[in-house]
Backbone as a printed PyTorch tensor [residue, N CA C, xyz], in Angstrom:
tensor([[[  0.8510,  -1.1710,   0.0000],
         [  0.0000,   0.0000,   0.0000],
         [  0.8990,   1.2370,   0.0000]],

        [[  0.6650,   2.1340,  -0.9510],
         [  1.5150,   3.3190,  -1.0730],
         [  1.0690,   4.4120,  -0.1010]],

        [[  1.9140,   5.4280,   0.0320],
         [  1.6180,   6.5520,   0.9170],
         [  0.3730,   7.2930,   0.4220]],

        [[  0.2130,   7.4230,  -0.8900],
         [ -0.9540,   8.0980,  -1.4580],
         [ -2.2360,   7.3380,  -1.1410]],

        [[ -2.1990,   6.0380,  -1.1980],
         [ -3.3860,   5.2490,  -0.8750],
         [ -3.7770,   5.4070,   0.5910]],

        [[ -2.7870,   5.4390,   1.4810],
         [ -3.0660,   5.6200,   2.9050],
         [ -3.6740,   7.0030,   3.1420]],

        [[ -3.1160,   8.0190,   2.4980],
         [ -3.6210,   9.3700,   2.6490],
         [ -5.0420,   9.4950,   2.1130]],

        [[ -5.3140,   8.9080,   0.9680],
         [ -6.6570,   8.9450,   0.3930],
         [ -7.6610,   8.2500,   1.3010]],

        [[ -7.2390,   7.1830,   1.9370],
         [ -8.1200,   6.4600,   2.8390],
         [ -8.4030,   7.2700,   4.1080]],

        [[ -7.4010,   7.9430,   4.6480],
         [ -7.5790,   8.7220,   5.8640],
         [ -8.4130,   9.9810,   5.6260]],

        [[ -8.2450,  10.6290,   4.4950],
         [ -8.9570,  11.8680,   4.2030],
         [-10.3050,  11.6350,   3.5330]],

        [[-10.6130,  10.3960,   3.2130],
         [-11.8570,  10.0560,   2.5270],
         [-11.9780,  10.8220,   1.2140]],

        [[-10.9180,  10.7230,   0.4030],
         [-10.8800,  11.3790,  -0.8990],
         [-11.0090,  10.3540,  -2.0080]],

        [[-11.5360,  10.7990,  -3.1130],
         [-11.6710,   9.9500,  -4.2930],
         [-10.8550,  10.5880,  -5.4040]],

        [[ -9.9440,   9.8200,  -5.9850],
         [ -9.1250,  10.3620,  -7.0570],
         [ -9.9000,  10.2950,  -8.3640]],

        [[-10.0900,  11.4690,  -8.9810],
         [-10.8270,  11.5460, -10.2400],
         [ -9.8630,  11.3980, -11.4020]],

        [[ -8.8310,  12.2200, -11.4060],
         [ -7.7730,  12.1620, -12.4190],
         [ -6.4480,  12.3080, -11.6950]],

        [[ -5.3850,  12.4360, -12.4450],
         [ -4.0890,  12.6660, -11.8410],
         [ -4.0870,  14.0510, -11.1910]],

        [[ -3.7550,  14.0900,  -9.9200],
         [ -3.7130,  15.3270,  -9.1340],
         [ -5.0620,  16.0410,  -9.0310]],

        [[ -6.1540,  15.3150,  -9.1730],
         [ -7.4870,  15.8830,  -9.0130],
         [ -8.3020,  14.9350,  -8.1420]],

        [[ -8.7550,  15.4620,  -6.9900],
         [ -9.4350,  14.6340,  -6.0110],
         [-10.7770,  15.2410,  -5.6530]],

        [[-11.6700,  14.3900,  -5.1370],
         [-12.9760,  14.8340,  -4.6760],
         [-13.1930,  14.2810,  -3.2790]],

        [[-13.7740,  15.1480,  -2.3990],
         [-14.0150,  14.7210,  -1.0390],
         [-14.9310,  15.6860,  -0.3200]],

        [[-15.1740,  15.3970,   0.9360],
         [-16.0380,  16.2170,   1.7640],
         [-15.2040,  16.8210,   2.8770]],

        [[-15.3740,  18.1100,   3.1050],
         [-14.6670,  18.7400,   4.2150],
         [-15.6630,  19.0370,   5.3260]],

        [[-15.2410,  18.7600,   6.5220],
         [-16.0840,  18.9930,   7.6860],
         [-15.8010,  20.3890,   8.2420]],

        [[-16.8280,  21.0870,   8.7170],
         [-16.5860,  22.4000,   9.3100],
         [-15.7610,  22.2690,  10.5830]],

        [[-14.8670,  23.2250,  10.7790],
         [-13.9540,  23.1800,  11.9210],
         [-14.3140,  24.2810,  12.9220]],

        [[-15.5400,  24.3320,  13.3720],
         [-15.9480,  25.3500,  14.3320],
         [-16.6260,  26.5230,  13.6440]],

        [[-16.6790,  27.6560,  14.3340],
         [-17.3220,  28.8460,  13.8030],
         [-16.4520,  29.5610,  12.7850]],

        [[-16.9880,  30.6200,  12.2010],
         [-16.1940,  31.3660,  11.2210],
         [-15.0340,  32.0870,  11.9090]],

        [[-13.9270,  32.1460,  11.2220],
         [-12.7520,  32.8120,  11.7780],
         [-12.7900,  34.2730,  11.3650]],

        [[-12.5340,  35.1440,  12.3060],
         [-12.5090,  36.5730,  12.0550],
         [-11.1110,  37.0760,  12.3750]],

        [[-10.5390,  37.8290,  11.4730],
         [ -9.1940,  38.3420,  11.6490],
         [ -9.2450,  39.8120,  12.0400]],

        [[ -8.1450,  40.3600,  12.5310],
         [ -8.0860,  41.7170,  13.0610],
         [ -8.5520,  42.7810,  12.0860]],

        [[ -8.1430,  42.6850,  10.8500],
         [ -8.5390,  43.6740,   9.8550],
         [-10.0360,  43.6620,   9.5980]],

        [[-10.6590,  42.5070,   9.6950],
         [-12.0980,  42.4160,   9.4990],
         [-12.8520,  43.0820,  10.6380]],

        [[-12.3400,  42.9620,  11.8500],
         [-12.9770,  43.6000,  13.0040],
         [-12.9160,  45.1170,  12.8540]],

        [[-11.7610,  45.6280,  12.4590],
         [-11.6080,  47.0660,  12.2520],
         [-12.5070,  47.5330,  11.1110]],

        [[-12.5720,  46.7650,  10.0410],
         [-13.4210,  47.1200,   8.9070],
         [-14.8910,  47.1510,   9.2640]],

        [[-15.3290,  46.2400,  10.1160],
         [-16.7290,  46.2220,  10.5370],
         [-17.0680,  47.3960,  11.4340]],

        [[-16.0690,  47.9710,  12.1030],
         [-16.3060,  49.1100,  12.9850],
         [-16.4440,  50.4160,  12.2050]],

        [[-16.0070,  50.4330,  10.9590],
         [-16.0810,  51.6520,  10.1530],
         [-17.4490,  51.7700,   9.4810]],

        [[-18.0750,  52.9390,   9.5810],
         [-19.3830,  53.1040,   8.9380],
         [-19.2970,  53.0540,   7.4140]],

        [[-18.1410,  53.3850,   6.8580],
         [-17.9940,  53.3570,   5.4020],
         [-18.2370,  51.9590,   4.8410]],

        [[-17.8240,  50.9400,   5.5600],
         [-18.0470,  49.5580,   5.1190],
         [-19.5290,  49.2850,   4.9200]],

        [[-20.3290,  49.6760,   5.8850],
         [-21.7620,  49.4140,   5.8200],
         [-22.4430,  50.3090,   4.7830]],

        [[-21.9590,  51.5470,   4.6530],
         [-22.5030,  52.4460,   3.6440],
         [-22.2740,  51.8730,   2.2480]],

        [[-21.0730,  51.3780,   1.9880],
         [-20.7800,  50.8120,   0.6700],
         [-21.6070,  49.5640,   0.3900]],

        [[-21.8670,  48.7630,   1.4170],
         [-22.7390,  47.5960,   1.2240],
         [-24.1590,  48.0190,   0.8790]],

        [[-24.6310,  49.0940,   1.5210],
         [-25.9810,  49.5900,   1.2350],
         [-26.0540,  50.1130,  -0.1870]],

        [[-25.0900,  50.9350,  -0.5880],
         [-25.0960,  51.5070,  -1.9380],
         [-24.9900,  50.4080,  -2.9900]],

        [[-24.1040,  49.4520,  -2.7650],
         [-23.9630,  48.3490,  -3.7140],
         [-25.2490,  47.5300,  -3.8100]],

        [[-25.8740,  47.2930,  -2.6600],
         [-27.1090,  46.5220,  -2.6550],
         [-28.2430,  47.2230,  -3.3850]],

        [[-28.3390,  48.5430,  -3.2000],
         [-29.4160,  49.2860,  -3.8580],
         [-29.1560,  49.4180,  -5.3460]],

        [[-27.9450,  49.8230,  -5.7280],
         [-27.6600,  50.0970,  -7.1340],
         [-27.4920,  48.8370,  -7.9780]],

        [[-26.8090,  47.8460,  -7.4430],
         [-26.5100,  46.6720,  -8.2540],
         [-27.5220,  45.5420,  -8.1080]],

        [[-28.0490,  45.3940,  -6.9150],
         [-28.9470,  44.2750,  -6.6640],
         [-30.4000,  44.6780,  -6.5470]],

        [[-30.6820,  45.9750,  -6.4270],
         [-32.0550,  46.4330,  -6.2730],
         [-32.6660,  46.0680,  -4.9340]],

        [[-31.8570,  46.0660,  -3.8880],
         [-32.3400,  45.6890,  -2.5590],
         [-33.3410,  46.7040,  -2.0320]],

        [[-34.2810,  46.2080,  -1.2720],
         [-35.2540,  47.0480,  -0.5990],
         [-34.8300,  47.3200,   0.8310]],

        [[-35.7330,  47.9180,   1.5930],
         [-35.4260,  48.3110,   2.9630],
         [-35.1000,  47.0990,   3.8370]],

        [[-35.7740,  45.9830,   3.6100],
         [-35.5500,  44.7930,   4.4300],
         [-34.1300,  44.2630,   4.2700]],

        [[-33.5850,  44.3430,   3.0610],
         [-32.2420,  43.8210,   2.8200],
         [-31.1500,  44.7640,   3.3100]],

        [[-31.4180,  46.0830,   3.3380],
         [-30.3760,  47.0110,   3.7650],
         [-30.4150,  47.3000,   5.2650]],

        [[-31.4740,  46.8840,   5.9330],
         [-31.6090,  47.1590,   7.3680],
         [-30.4600,  46.5970,   8.2050]],

        [[-29.9400,  45.3950,   7.9370],
         [-28.8050,  44.9050,   8.7390],
         [-27.5680,  45.7980,   8.6510]],

        [[-27.4510,  46.5950,   7.5980],
         [-26.3100,  47.4920,   7.4720],
         [-26.6220,  48.9100,   7.9150]],

        [[-27.8680,  49.1990,   8.2360],
         [-28.2240,  50.5350,   8.7060],
         [-27.9620,  50.7140,  10.2000]],

        [[-28.2230,  49.6790,  10.9940],
         [-28.0880,  49.8560,  12.4380],
         [-26.6540,  50.1160,  12.8830]],

        [[-25.5920,  49.5500,  12.2390],
         [-24.2390,  49.9280,  12.6770],
         [-23.9340,  51.4030,  12.4020]],

        [[-24.4740,  51.9410,  11.3090],
         [-24.2650,  53.3560,  11.0100],
         [-24.9830,  54.2090,  12.0510]],

        [[-26.2070,  53.8250,  12.4050],
         [-26.9610,  54.5680,  13.4240],
         [-26.2550,  54.4900,  14.7790]],

        [[-25.7070,  53.3320,  15.1200],
         [-24.9800,  53.1840,  16.3780],
         [-23.7380,  54.0700,  16.4050]],

        [[-23.0070,  54.1030,  15.3070],
         [-21.8310,  54.9580,  15.2050],
         [-22.2310,  56.4270,  15.3290]],

        [[-23.3500,  56.7920,  14.7180],
         [-23.8480,  58.1580,  14.8050],
         [-24.1850,  58.5290,  16.2470]],

        [[-24.8780,  57.6540,  16.9540],
         [-25.2330,  57.9300,  18.3430],
         [-24.0010,  58.0690,  19.2360]],

        [[-23.0340,  57.1920,  19.0460],
         [-21.8050,  57.2670,  19.8450],
         [-21.0500,  58.5530,  19.5350]],

        [[-20.9430,  58.9020,  18.2570],
         [-20.2340,  60.1180,  17.8690],
         [-20.9300,  61.3550,  18.3990]],

        [[-22.2570,  61.3940,  18.3140],
         [-23.0010,  62.5430,  18.8240],
         [-22.8650,  62.6690,  20.3300]],

        [[-22.9070,  61.5680,  21.0370],
         [-22.7700,  61.5940,  22.4940],
         [-21.4070,  62.1390,  22.9030]],

        [[-20.3720,  61.6600,  22.2570],
         [-19.0180,  62.1430,  22.5700],
         [-18.8810,  63.6110,  22.1870]],

        [[-19.3840,  63.9690,  21.0190],
         [-19.2820,  65.3540,  20.5650],
         [-20.0380,  66.3240,  21.4540]],

        [[-21.2480,  65.9720,  21.8540],
         [-22.0240,  66.8450,  22.7360],
         [-21.3760,  66.9770,  24.1060]],

        [[-20.8230,  65.8960,  24.6050],
         [-20.1330,  65.9530,  25.8940],
         [-18.9230,  66.8690,  25.8480]],

        [[-18.1730,  66.7990,  24.7760],
         [-16.9940,  67.6690,  24.6410],
         [-17.4010,  69.1130,  24.4220]],

        [[-18.4750,  69.3310,  23.6920],
         [-18.9460,  70.6950,  23.4510],
         [-19.4510,  71.3400,  24.7350]],

        [[-20.1300,  70.5720,  25.5620],
         [-20.6350,  71.1040,  26.8320],
         [-19.4910,  71.5140,  27.7510]],

        [[-18.3780,  70.8010,  27.6970],
         [-17.2220,  71.1690,  28.5190],
         [-16.6240,  72.5030,  28.0790]],

        [[-16.7290,  72.8160,  26.7890],
         [-16.1800,  74.0940,  26.3170],
         [-17.0780,  75.2600,  26.7140]],

        [[-18.3510,  75.0000,  26.9990],
         [-19.2580,  76.0740,  27.3920],
         [-19.0490,  76.4980,  28.8360]],

        [[-18.5290,  75.5980,  29.6640],
         [-18.3470,  75.9140,  31.0950],
         [-17.2080,  76.8450,  31.3440]]])
């Protein structure tokens, strides 16, 4: 039994042609999120571009763009709260 045969048996792969295999991959837990993706999700521009792309290219309605509206609204509320707090300190 060759090394390739042992590997094919362990991975449950089927050789279709030379260097071409077919098999099933099992999920390895939840989705992986990397640092740049976390930072990108925190930016309102990311969600704005998804909304614009959805409306212009896909013809999305309000139901489809709503998941991208609430992060923008949250960012707006946080920014306004910080801005008003800093402005009030300048009035004193």
